[in-house]
KOLPABA-221698 format. One record per residue (C-alpha): residue in one letter; chain; x, y, z. Coordinates in Angstrom, 3 decimals. Layout:
% KOLPABA-221698
<atom resn="a" chain="A" X="X" Y="Y" Z="Z"/>
...
% end
This chain:
% KOLPABA-221698
<atom resn="m" chain="A" X="19.750" Y="3.517" Z="-4.704"/>
<atom resn="v" chain="A" X="22.503" Y="4.957" Z="-6.905"/>
<atom resn="q" chain="A" X="21.718" Y="8.484" Z="-8.068"/>
<atom resn="a" chain="A" X="22.468" Y="9.061" Z="-11.746"/>
<atom resn="s" chain="A" X="24.849" Y="11.807" Z="-12.727"/>
<atom resn="a" chain="A" X="24.040" Y="14.627" Z="-15.097"/>
<atom resn="s" chain="A" X="26.882" Y="13.603" Z="-17.414"/>
<atom resn="s" chain="A" X="24.355" Y="12.841" Z="-20.150"/>
<atom resn="g" chain="A" X="23.313" Y="16.478" Z="-20.204"/>
<atom resn="i" chain="A" X="19.745" Y="15.791" Z="-19.037"/>
<atom resn="p" chain="A" X="19.200" Y="17.927" Z="-15.908"/>
<atom resn="l" chain="A" X="18.445" Y="16.185" Z="-12.630"/>
<atom resn="r" chain="A" X="15.763" Y="17.714" Z="-10.416"/>
<atom resn="q" chain="A" X="14.764" Y="17.252" Z="-6.808"/>
<atom resn="f" chain="A" X="11.875" Y="14.879" Z="-6.169"/>
<atom resn="g" chain="A" X="9.620" Y="17.077" Z="-4.043"/>
<atom resn="k" chain="A" X="10.978" Y="17.650" Z="-0.549"/>
<atom resn="t" chain="A" X="12.940" Y="14.389" Z="-0.505"/>
<atom resn="d" chain="A" X="16.650" Y="13.987" Z="-1.193"/>
<atom resn="a" chain="A" X="15.996" Y="11.949" Z="-4.360"/>
<atom resn="r" chain="A" X="16.843" Y="13.438" Z="-7.746"/>
<atom resn="i" chain="A" X="15.322" Y="12.390" Z="-11.064"/>
<atom resn="s" chain="A" X="15.829" Y="13.230" Z="-14.729"/>
<atom resn="a" chain="A" X="13.848" Y="16.158" Z="-16.113"/>
<atom resn="l" chain="A" X="12.573" Y="13.829" Z="-18.854"/>
<atom resn="g" chain="A" X="10.801" Y="10.577" Z="-18.000"/>
<atom resn="m" chain="A" X="9.911" Y="7.565" Z="-20.152"/>
<atom resn="g" chain="A" X="6.204" Y="6.681" Z="-20.248"/>
<atom resn="g" chain="A" X="5.258" Y="3.021" Z="-19.934"/>
<atom resn="h" chain="A" X="2.081" Y="2.901" Z="-22.003"/>
<atom resn="h" chain="A" X="3.731" Y="3.804" Z="-25.296"/>
<atom resn="l" chain="A" X="6.565" Y="1.358" Z="-24.616"/>
<atom resn="g" chain="A" X="3.953" Y="-1.383" Z="-24.953"/>
<atom resn="d" chain="A" X="3.210" Y="-0.027" Z="-28.441"/>
<atom resn="a" chain="A" X="6.756" Y="-0.816" Z="-29.619"/>
<atom resn="p" chain="A" X="6.778" Y="-3.260" Z="-32.563"/>
<atom resn="d" chain="A" X="8.257" Y="-6.088" Z="-30.481"/>
<atom resn="e" chain="A" X="9.926" Y="-6.954" Z="-27.199"/>
<atom resn="a" chain="A" X="13.462" Y="-6.662" Z="-28.567"/>
<atom resn="t" chain="A" X="12.817" Y="-3.086" Z="-29.693"/>
<atom resn="a" chain="A" X="11.260" Y="-2.186" Z="-26.341"/>
<atom resn="v" chain="A" X="14.249" Y="-3.601" Z="-24.444"/>
<atom resn="r" chain="A" X="16.661" Y="-1.716" Z="-26.683"/>
<atom resn="m" chain="A" X="14.696" Y="1.501" Z="-26.118"/>
<atom resn="v" chain="A" X="14.958" Y="1.106" Z="-22.349"/>
<atom resn="h" chain="A" X="18.701" Y="0.450" Z="-22.647"/>
<atom resn="e" chain="A" X="19.238" Y="3.539" Z="-24.799"/>
<atom resn="a" chain="A" X="17.015" Y="5.654" Z="-22.554"/>
<atom resn="v" chain="A" X="19.099" Y="4.784" Z="-19.488"/>
<atom resn="d" chain="A" X="22.355" Y="5.284" Z="-21.371"/>
<atom resn="g" chain="A" X="21.007" Y="8.612" Z="-22.672"/>
<atom resn="g" chain="A" X="20.380" Y="9.934" Z="-19.173"/>
<atom resn="i" chain="A" X="16.722" Y="9.139" Z="-18.482"/>
<atom resn="t" chain="A" X="16.400" Y="7.939" Z="-14.895"/>
<atom resn="f" chain="A" X="12.622" Y="8.232" Z="-14.348"/>
<atom resn="f" chain="A" X="10.554" Y="5.312" Z="-15.663"/>
<atom resn="d" chain="A" X="6.748" Y="5.397" Z="-15.554"/>
<atom resn="n" chain="A" X="4.441" Y="2.412" Z="-15.895"/>
<atom resn="c" chain="A" X="1.161" Y="0.913" Z="-14.719"/>
<atom resn="w" chain="A" X="-0.176" Y="-2.491" Z="-13.670"/>
<atom resn="e" chain="A" X="-2.881" Y="-2.434" Z="-16.347"/>
<atom resn="y" chain="A" X="-0.949" Y="-1.094" Z="-19.365"/>
<atom resn="h" chain="A" X="-1.372" Y="-3.570" Z="-22.221"/>
<atom resn="l" chain="A" X="-2.489" Y="-6.236" Z="-19.716"/>
<atom resn="g" chain="A" X="0.915" Y="-6.209" Z="-18.035"/>
<atom resn="k" chain="A" X="3.049" Y="-6.319" Z="-21.170"/>
<atom resn="s" chain="A" X="4.444" Y="-2.821" Z="-20.607"/>
<atom resn="e" chain="A" X="5.747" Y="-3.740" Z="-17.145"/>
<atom resn="i" chain="A" X="7.209" Y="-7.026" Z="-18.382"/>
<atom resn="w" chain="A" X="9.054" Y="-5.389" Z="-21.281"/>
<atom resn="m" chain="A" X="10.328" Y="-2.545" Z="-19.107"/>
<atom resn="g" chain="A" X="11.452" Y="-5.009" Z="-16.462"/>
<atom resn="k" chain="A" X="13.471" Y="-6.946" Z="-19.021"/>
<atom resn="g" chain="A" X="15.006" Y="-3.717" Z="-20.291"/>
<atom resn="l" chain="A" X="16.006" Y="-2.631" Z="-16.798"/>
<atom resn="k" chain="A" X="17.591" Y="-5.954" Z="-15.838"/>
<atom resn="g" chain="A" X="21.115" Y="-5.119" Z="-14.683"/>
<atom resn="r" chain="A" X="20.270" Y="-1.398" Z="-14.718"/>
<atom resn="r" chain="A" X="17.804" Y="-1.227" Z="-11.840"/>
<atom resn="d" chain="A" X="20.171" Y="0.672" Z="-9.547"/>
<atom resn="r" chain="A" X="20.576" Y="3.418" Z="-12.142"/>
<atom resn="v" chain="A" X="16.908" Y="4.405" Z="-12.299"/>
<atom resn="f" chain="A" X="13.953" Y="5.745" Z="-10.328"/>
<atom resn="l" chain="A" X="11.229" Y="3.183" Z="-11.016"/>
<atom resn="m" chain="A" X="7.517" Y="3.911" Z="-10.777"/>
<atom resn="t" chain="A" X="4.331" Y="2.031" Z="-11.479"/>
<atom resn="k" chain="A" X="0.657" Y="2.566" Z="-10.734"/>
<atom resn="v" chain="A" X="-1.891" Y="0.468" Z="-8.894"/>
<atom resn="c" chain="A" X="-5.324" Y="-0.005" Z="-10.423"/>
<atom resn="t" chain="A" X="-7.826" Y="-0.680" Z="-7.658"/>
<atom resn="h" chain="A" X="-10.097" Y="2.070" Z="-9.006"/>
<atom resn="g" chain="A" X="-11.979" Y="2.279" Z="-5.733"/>
<atom resn="r" chain="A" X="-11.631" Y="-1.359" Z="-4.721"/>
<atom resn="d" chain="A" X="-10.033" Y="-2.776" Z="-1.580"/>
<atom resn="a" chain="A" X="-6.526" Y="-2.507" Z="-0.135"/>
<atom resn="d" chain="A" X="-5.970" Y="-6.262" Z="-0.389"/>
<atom resn="l" chain="A" X="-6.429" Y="-6.053" Z="-4.152"/>
<atom resn="a" chain="A" X="-3.874" Y="-3.247" Z="-4.293"/>
<atom resn="m" chain="A" X="-1.307" Y="-5.403" Z="-2.482"/>
<atom resn="q" chain="A" X="-1.913" Y="-8.260" Z="-4.923"/>
<atom resn="m" chain="A" X="-1.311" Y="-5.879" Z="-7.807"/>
<atom resn="l" chain="A" X="1.886" Y="-4.613" Z="-6.167"/>
<atom resn="e" chain="A" X="3.287" Y="-8.149" Z="-5.974"/>
<atom resn="q" chain="A" X="2.424" Y="-8.736" Z="-9.626"/>
<atom resn="s" chain="A" X="4.151" Y="-5.497" Z="-10.643"/>
<atom resn="l" chain="A" X="7.271" Y="-6.354" Z="-8.636"/>
<atom resn="n" chain="A" X="7.410" Y="-9.780" Z="-10.280"/>
<atom resn="r" chain="A" X="7.040" Y="-8.293" Z="-13.756"/>
<atom resn="y" chain="A" X="9.777" Y="-5.767" Z="-13.025"/>
<atom resn="q" chain="A" X="12.029" Y="-8.440" Z="-11.455"/>
<atom resn="t" chain="A" X="12.708" Y="-6.174" Z="-8.470"/>
<atom resn="d" chain="A" X="12.033" Y="-6.184" Z="-4.739"/>
<atom resn="h" chain="A" X="10.899" Y="-2.570" Z="-4.463"/>
<atom resn="l" chain="A" X="9.562" Y="0.453" Z="-6.328"/>
<atom resn="d" chain="A" X="10.807" Y="3.990" Z="-5.945"/>
<atom resn="l" chain="A" X="7.287" Y="5.322" Z="-6.465"/>
<atom resn="w" chain="A" X="3.879" Y="3.619" Z="-6.342"/>
<atom resn="q" chain="A" X="0.888" Y="5.689" Z="-7.413"/>
<atom resn="v" chain="A" X="-2.881" Y="5.263" Z="-7.513"/>
<atom resn="h" chain="A" X="-3.798" Y="5.220" Z="-11.192"/>
<atom resn="g" chain="A" X="-6.429" Y="7.249" Z="-12.963"/>
<atom resn="v" chain="A" X="-8.190" Y="9.224" Z="-10.231"/>
<atom resn="c" chain="A" X="-10.805" Y="10.489" Z="-12.659"/>
<atom resn="f" chain="A" X="-14.242" Y="10.221" Z="-11.064"/>
<atom resn="d" chain="A" X="-15.832" Y="12.470" Z="-8.456"/>
<atom resn="n" chain="A" X="-16.118" Y="9.722" Z="-5.834"/>
<atom resn="d" chain="A" X="-12.547" Y="8.434" Z="-6.260"/>
<atom resn="p" chain="A" X="-11.105" Y="10.505" Z="-3.377"/>
<atom resn="e" chain="A" X="-13.772" Y="9.153" Z="-1.004"/>
<atom resn="l" chain="A" X="-13.177" Y="5.571" Z="-2.164"/>
<atom resn="f" chain="A" X="-9.415" Y="6.030" Z="-1.813"/>
<atom resn="i" chain="A" X="-9.419" Y="7.261" Z="1.785"/>
<atom resn="r" chain="A" X="-12.215" Y="5.038" Z="3.160"/>
<atom resn="p" chain="A" X="-11.411" Y="2.181" Z="5.587"/>
<atom resn="n" chain="A" X="-9.807" Y="-0.678" Z="3.624"/>
<atom resn="g" chain="A" X="-9.320" Y="1.605" Z="0.625"/>
<atom resn="a" chain="A" X="-6.159" Y="2.015" Z="-1.410"/>
<atom resn="a" chain="A" X="-4.761" Y="4.555" Z="1.077"/>
<atom resn="e" chain="A" X="-4.225" Y="1.720" Z="3.551"/>
<atom resn="a" chain="A" X="-2.282" Y="-0.240" Z="0.924"/>
<atom resn="l" chain="A" X="-0.003" Y="2.736" Z="0.229"/>
<atom resn="y" chain="A" X="0.753" Y="3.054" Z="3.954"/>
<atom resn="k" chain="A" X="1.391" Y="-0.673" Z="4.279"/>
<atom resn="a" chain="A" X="3.654" Y="-0.943" Z="1.219"/>
<atom resn="k" chain="A" X="5.756" Y="1.953" Z="2.467"/>
<atom resn="q" chain="A" X="6.049" Y="0.469" Z="5.953"/>
<atom resn="q" chain="A" X="7.123" Y="-2.883" Z="4.465"/>
<atom resn="g" chain="A" X="9.847" Y="-1.211" Z="2.389"/>
<atom resn="k" chain="A" X="8.329" Y="-2.372" Z="-0.890"/>
<atom resn="v" chain="A" X="7.924" Y="1.240" Z="-2.058"/>
<atom resn="r" chain="A" X="9.917" Y="4.355" Z="-1.181"/>
<atom resn="f" chain="A" X="7.337" Y="6.984" Z="-2.115"/>
<atom resn="v" chain="A" X="3.620" Y="7.103" Z="-2.955"/>
<atom resn="g" chain="A" X="1.318" Y="9.318" Z="-4.981"/>
<atom resn="f" chain="A" X="-1.629" Y="9.449" Z="-7.365"/>
<atom resn="t" chain="A" X="-2.326" Y="10.250" Z="-11.004"/>
<atom resn="g" chain="A" X="-5.249" Y="11.453" Z="-13.083"/>
<atom resn="h" chain="A" X="-6.104" Y="13.432" Z="-16.190"/>
<atom resn="k" chain="A" X="-9.791" Y="14.307" Z="-15.955"/>
<atom resn="h" chain="A" X="-10.290" Y="17.509" Z="-13.938"/>
<atom resn="p" chain="A" X="-8.116" Y="19.575" Z="-11.573"/>
<atom resn="d" chain="A" X="-10.920" Y="19.706" Z="-8.986"/>
<atom resn="i" chain="A" X="-10.639" Y="15.935" Z="-8.477"/>
<atom resn="h" chain="A" X="-6.900" Y="16.307" Z="-7.823"/>
<atom resn="l" chain="A" X="-7.637" Y="18.991" Z="-5.256"/>
<atom resn="k" chain="A" X="-10.180" Y="16.697" Z="-3.579"/>
<atom resn="m" chain="A" X="-7.509" Y="13.992" Z="-3.328"/>
<atom resn="l" chain="A" X="-5.128" Y="16.474" Z="-1.693"/>
<atom resn="a" chain="A" X="-7.921" Y="17.466" Z="0.691"/>
<atom resn="t" chain="A" X="-8.108" Y="13.895" Z="2.047"/>
<atom resn="g" chain="A" X="-5.005" Y="14.746" Z="4.077"/>
<atom resn="f" chain="A" X="-3.059" Y="11.695" Z="2.892"/>
<atom resn="p" chain="A" X="0.717" Y="12.427" Z="2.876"/>
<atom resn="f" chain="A" X="1.398" Y="12.092" Z="-0.843"/>
<atom resn="d" chain="A" X="4.994" Y="12.330" Z="-2.037"/>
<atom resn="a" chain="A" X="4.048" Y="12.899" Z="-5.690"/>
<atom resn="v" chain="A" X="1.137" Y="13.803" Z="-7.948"/>
<atom resn="q" chain="A" X="0.988" Y="13.207" Z="-11.710"/>
<atom resn="m" chain="A" X="-1.183" Y="15.208" Z="-14.118"/>
<atom resn="p" chain="A" X="-1.363" Y="16.463" Z="-17.725"/>
<atom resn="l" chain="A" X="0.728" Y="19.583" Z="-18.213"/>
<atom resn="n" chain="A" X="1.092" Y="21.129" Z="-21.631"/>
<atom resn="v" chain="A" X="0.521" Y="24.455" Z="-23.308"/>
<atom resn="f" chain="A" X="-3.107" Y="23.565" Z="-24.121"/>
<atom resn="d" chain="A" X="-3.858" Y="22.619" Z="-20.506"/>
<atom resn="s" chain="A" X="-2.799" Y="26.108" Z="-19.464"/>
<atom resn="q" chain="A" X="-6.075" Y="27.462" Z="-20.844"/>
<atom resn="f" chain="A" X="-8.665" Y="24.715" Z="-20.349"/>
<atom resn="h" chain="A" X="-9.601" Y="23.009" Z="-17.034"/>
<atom resn="s" chain="A" X="-6.031" Y="23.819" Z="-16.132"/>
<atom resn="f" chain="A" X="-3.891" Y="21.651" Z="-13.871"/>
<atom resn="e" chain="A" X="-1.069" Y="24.142" Z="-14.383"/>
<atom resn="t" chain="A" X="-3.161" Y="26.953" Z="-12.923"/>
<atom resn="h" chain="A" X="-5.075" Y="25.130" Z="-10.185"/>
<atom resn="v" chain="A" X="-3.009" Y="22.142" Z="-9.009"/>
<atom resn="l" chain="A" X="0.649" Y="22.809" Z="-9.783"/>
<atom resn="p" chain="A" X="0.974" Y="25.849" Z="-7.465"/>
<atom resn="e" chain="A" X="-0.541" Y="23.878" Z="-4.582"/>
<atom resn="l" chain="A" X="1.918" Y="21.006" Z="-5.080"/>
<atom resn="n" chain="A" X="4.834" Y="23.415" Z="-5.173"/>
<atom resn="r" chain="A" X="3.548" Y="25.087" Z="-1.997"/>
<atom resn="r" chain="A" X="3.333" Y="21.747" Z="-0.179"/>
<atom resn="g" chain="A" X="6.651" Y="20.394" Z="-1.449"/>
<atom resn="i" chain="A" X="4.959" Y="17.493" Z="-3.267"/>
<atom resn="a" chain="A" X="6.785" Y="16.311" Z="-6.386"/>
<atom resn="a" chain="A" X="4.840" Y="17.444" Z="-9.461"/>
<atom resn="l" chain="A" X="5.034" Y="14.968" Z="-12.340"/>
<atom resn="g" chain="A" X="3.894" Y="16.256" Z="-15.722"/>
<atom resn="m" chain="A" X="2.493" Y="13.956" Z="-18.414"/>
<atom resn="k" chain="A" X="0.916" Y="14.296" Z="-21.870"/>
<atom resn="p" chain="A" X="3.235" Y="17.150" Z="-22.930"/>
<atom resn="i" chain="A" X="2.131" Y="16.573" Z="-26.536"/>
<atom resn="s" chain="A" X="-1.522" Y="15.981" Z="-25.602"/>
<atom resn="g" chain="A" X="-1.407" Y="12.199" Z="-25.469"/>
<atom resn="h" chain="A" X="-1.071" Y="11.183" Z="-29.093"/>
<atom resn="g" chain="A" X="0.507" Y="14.262" Z="-30.646"/>
<atom resn="e" chain="A" X="-2.524" Y="15.483" Z="-32.566"/>
<atom resn="p" chain="A" X="-1.586" Y="19.184" Z="-32.306"/>
<atom resn="v" chain="A" X="1.785" Y="18.313" Z="-33.854"/>
<atom resn="s" chain="A" X="0.281" Y="16.292" Z="-36.708"/>
<atom resn="r" chain="A" X="-2.106" Y="19.180" Z="-37.415"/>
<atom resn="g" chain="A" X="0.725" Y="21.699" Z="-37.521"/>
<atom resn="v" chain="A" X="-0.419" Y="23.726" Z="-34.493"/>
<atom resn="i" chain="A" X="2.810" Y="23.222" Z="-32.544"/>
<atom resn="t" chain="A" X="6.139" Y="21.441" Z="-32.977"/>
<atom resn="v" chain="A" X="7.472" Y="18.644" Z="-30.790"/>
<atom resn="p" chain="A" X="10.376" Y="20.756" Z="-29.465"/>
<atom resn="e" chain="A" X="7.981" Y="23.594" Z="-28.588"/>
<atom resn="a" chain="A" X="5.558" Y="21.258" Z="-26.817"/>
<atom resn="l" chain="A" X="8.185" Y="19.340" Z="-24.878"/>
<atom resn="r" chain="A" X="10.247" Y="22.398" Z="-23.964"/>
<atom resn="y" chain="A" X="7.149" Y="24.205" Z="-22.666"/>
<atom resn="a" chain="A" X="6.182" Y="21.297" Z="-20.421"/>
<atom resn="m" chain="A" X="9.741" Y="20.780" Z="-19.166"/>
<atom resn="s" chain="A" X="10.026" Y="24.493" Z="-18.353"/>
<atom resn="l" chain="A" X="7.211" Y="24.318" Z="-15.792"/>
<atom resn="p" chain="A" X="8.115" Y="23.910" Z="-12.078"/>
<atom resn="v" chain="A" X="7.920" Y="20.097" Z="-12.175"/>
<atom resn="a" chain="A" X="10.222" Y="17.301" Z="-11.040"/>
<atom resn="t" chain="A" X="9.960" Y="15.542" Z="-14.399"/>
<atom resn="t" chain="A" X="7.982" Y="15.515" Z="-17.645"/>
<atom resn="i" chain="A" X="6.859" Y="12.026" Z="-18.669"/>
<atom resn="t" chain="A" X="6.307" Y="11.411" Z="-22.348"/>
<atom resn="g" chain="A" X="5.443" Y="8.333" Z="-24.381"/>
<atom resn="m" chain="A" X="7.969" Y="6.819" Z="-26.768"/>
<atom resn="e" chain="A" X="6.944" Y="3.915" Z="-28.968"/>
<atom resn="s" chain="A" X="9.957" Y="3.864" Z="-31.306"/>
<atom resn="l" chain="A" X="13.679" Y="4.461" Z="-31.330"/>
<atom resn="d" chain="A" X="13.167" Y="7.495" Z="-33.572"/>
<atom resn="v" chain="A" X="10.879" Y="9.150" Z="-31.012"/>
<atom resn="l" chain="A" X="13.285" Y="8.280" Z="-28.200"/>
<atom resn="h" chain="A" X="16.217" Y="9.822" Z="-30.075"/>
<atom resn="q" chain="A" X="14.158" Y="12.942" Z="-30.870"/>
<atom resn="n" chain="A" X="13.250" Y="13.409" Z="-27.198"/>
<atom resn="l" chain="A" X="16.772" Y="12.757" Z="-25.959"/>
<atom resn="a" chain="A" X="18.053" Y="15.453" Z="-28.329"/>
<atom resn="i" chain="A" X="15.618" Y="17.944" Z="-26.770"/>
<atom resn="a" chain="A" X="16.351" Y="16.934" Z="-23.162"/>
<atom resn="q" chain="A" X="20.135" Y="16.694" Z="-23.359"/>
<atom resn="g" chain="A" X="21.489" Y="20.143" Z="-22.633"/>
<atom resn="f" chain="A" X="17.964" Y="21.386" Z="-21.927"/>
<atom resn="e" chain="A" X="17.568" Y="25.057" Z="-21.064"/>
<atom resn="p" chain="A" X="14.135" Y="26.247" Z="-19.841"/>
<atom resn="m" chain="A" X="12.066" Y="28.566" Z="-21.993"/>
<atom resn="s" chain="A" X="11.849" Y="32.142" Z="-20.756"/>
<atom resn="q" chain="A" X="8.582" Y="33.289" Z="-19.196"/>
<atom resn="p" chain="A" X="7.915" Y="35.693" Z="-22.123"/>
<atom resn="d" chain="A" X="8.444" Y="32.850" Z="-24.615"/>
<atom resn="m" chain="A" X="6.096" Y="30.587" Z="-22.673"/>
<atom resn="q" chain="A" X="3.430" Y="33.275" Z="-22.587"/>
<atom resn="a" chain="A" X="3.850" Y="33.924" Z="-26.305"/>
<atom resn="l" chain="A" X="3.249" Y="30.224" Z="-26.976"/>
<atom resn="r" chain="A" X="0.126" Y="30.247" Z="-24.796"/>
<atom resn="e" chain="A" X="-1.214" Y="33.207" Z="-26.762"/>
<atom resn="r" chain="A" X="-0.404" Y="31.538" Z="-30.074"/>
<atom resn="v" chain="A" X="-2.473" Y="28.416" Z="-29.318"/>
<atom resn="k" chain="A" X="-5.192" Y="30.167" Z="-27.335"/>
<atom resn="s" chain="A" X="-7.990" Y="29.666" Z="-29.847"/>
<atom resn="q" chain="A" X="-7.170" Y="25.954" Z="-30.311"/>
<atom resn="a" chain="A" X="-6.839" Y="25.400" Z="-26.548"/>
<atom resn="a" chain="A" X="-10.090" Y="27.036" Z="-25.483"/>
<atom resn="d" chain="A" X="-12.493" Y="24.152" Z="-26.237"/>
<atom resn="g" chain="A" X="-10.354" Y="21.154" Z="-25.204"/>
<atom resn="r" chain="A" X="-10.136" Y="19.701" Z="-28.713"/>
<atom resn="f" chain="A" X="-6.565" Y="18.527" Z="-28.054"/>
<atom resn="e" chain="A" X="-7.300" Y="17.297" Z="-24.533"/>
<atom resn="l" chain="A" X="-9.939" Y="14.630" Z="-25.045"/>
<atom resn="y" chain="A" X="-8.663" Y="12.824" Z="-21.927"/>
<atom resn="k" chain="A" X="-10.501" Y="15.565" Z="-20.020"/>
<atom resn="m" chain="A" X="-13.620" Y="15.437" Z="-22.191"/>
<atom resn="s" chain="A" X="-14.469" Y="11.895" Z="-23.286"/>
<atom resn="l" chain="A" X="-14.221" Y="8.150" Z="-22.624"/>
<atom resn="k" chain="A" X="-11.364" Y="7.841" Z="-25.101"/>
<atom resn="f" chain="A" X="-8.580" Y="7.930" Z="-22.506"/>
<atom resn="d" chain="A" X="-10.478" Y="6.328" Z="-19.591"/>
<atom resn="n" chain="A" X="-8.976" Y="2.936" Z="-18.853"/>
<atom resn="p" chain="A" X="-11.683" Y="0.249" Z="-19.152"/>
<atom resn="e" chain="A" X="-10.519" Y="-1.359" Z="-15.888"/>
<atom resn="a" chain="A" X="-11.542" Y="1.855" Z="-14.121"/>
<atom resn="r" chain="A" X="-14.892" Y="2.105" Z="-15.839"/>
<atom resn="l" chain="A" X="-15.688" Y="-1.564" Z="-15.214"/>
<atom resn="a" chain="A" X="-14.771" Y="-1.200" Z="-11.520"/>
<atom resn="h" chain="A" X="-17.189" Y="1.735" Z="-11.271"/>
<atom resn="e" chain="A" X="-19.800" Y="-0.150" Z="-13.344"/>
<atom resn="f" chain="A" X="-19.753" Y="2.576" Z="-15.994"/>
<atom resn="p" chain="A" X="-20.194" Y="1.992" Z="-19.759"/>
<atom resn="v" chain="A" X="-16.997" Y="1.342" Z="-21.717"/>
<atom resn="d" chain="A" X="-15.838" Y="2.407" Z="-25.168"/>
<atom resn="m" chain="A" X="-15.700" Y="-0.859" Z="-27.099"/>
<atom resn="q" chain="A" X="-13.458" Y="0.721" Z="-29.774"/>
<atom resn="q" chain="A" X="-10.760" Y="1.678" Z="-27.296"/>
<atom resn="v" chain="A" X="-7.427" Y="-0.110" Z="-27.747"/>
<atom resn="e" chain="A" X="-7.307" Y="-1.369" Z="-24.160"/>
<atom resn="m" chain="A" X="-10.864" Y="-2.703" Z="-24.406"/>
<atom resn="k" chain="A" X="-10.005" Y="-4.590" Z="-27.594"/>
<atom resn="e" chain="A" X="-6.955" Y="-6.074" Z="-25.866"/>
<atom resn="m" chain="A" X="-9.115" Y="-7.281" Z="-22.986"/>
<atom resn="i" chain="A" X="-11.598" Y="-8.887" Z="-25.360"/>
<atom resn="q" chain="A" X="-8.850" Y="-10.494" Z="-27.447"/>
<atom resn="a" chain="A" X="-7.269" Y="-11.982" Z="-24.316"/>
<atom resn="t" chain="A" X="-10.495" Y="-13.839" Z="-23.479"/>
<atom resn="k" chain="A" X="-11.019" Y="-15.411" Z="-26.909"/>
<atom resn="n" chain="A" X="-11.382" Y="-19.203" Z="-26.803"/>
<atom resn="t" chain="A" X="-10.285" Y="-19.363" Z="-23.167"/>
<atom resn="g" chain="A" X="-13.620" Y="-19.601" Z="-21.437"/>
<atom resn="h" chain="A" X="-12.362" Y="-17.094" Z="-18.873"/>
<atom resn="p" chain="A" X="-13.695" Y="-13.618" Z="-18.067"/>
<atom resn="f" chain="A" X="-11.772" Y="-10.394" Z="-18.560"/>
<atom resn="p" chain="A" X="-8.187" Y="-10.808" Z="-17.240"/>
<atom resn="k" chain="A" X="-8.492" Y="-8.706" Z="-14.113"/>
<atom resn="i" chain="A" X="-8.373" Y="-9.458" Z="-10.429"/>
<atom resn="g" chain="A" X="-10.993" Y="-8.377" Z="-7.948"/>
% end
């Protein structure tokens, strides 16, 4: 794997206690699937790589695979310049299913290995138990690493820091953990306060996501600016901050912030926390912790929980079954 240089001006940071280095800004895969068309998505990936982004996030279930396919096409010929990650979506189901999903992701990406493979959406209280049980996803992570199909493994989630701590308590040797980290999180069910210090203590790569609270509502309401939100998240002790980019304009805006990035001072970070304290206290800008809105329907269906029929992903699943006579497009 060729390590990117910092010639773009985006800082490179160490990936946990490994010798890998990744860009301080990462491109999120879900929003890439919201690009107006494939050509735009491919161009965005090209410009992201050329602009110094080396960390690329994705997930088997994003837009029913479209996000991985588009990212894979964008990375064709550039694979050795990036640190490529995707997530597996067993949601408590068996290791064999996880390995099937891994092969599908590799095919979509047109690659023979991932740099990082993570368990997606650890959001329910029994997820740690389901993960570590015999024939659970933990066995698939071990196997994929032994086979050389993935370099590193981890897990993600956005619901509650206690669930992350329960995953760490399983004793599985995670290389990375992904979680929401933003100025609002600092004061409500906080991953920054409860999980981030533990990851730093263990030498596990901390991956921040949702720096602008998922869909940027605090920006649209004038509570905070994009540069403030992104700079705060990138100033935390994390390996990278992953943010969604659905258009070239958003990509260019984020590159301008990340290129030549200098961390905020601790007093400035604290001042920002104090400024948003009243809006952060009730979780209004972190509905992924509070509601079904950000729960992937694949996860809820696997757990036999009710789904939000108005959710974008649920509508995509329903649309994909129209006039086909087939059930929801999932395996397992």
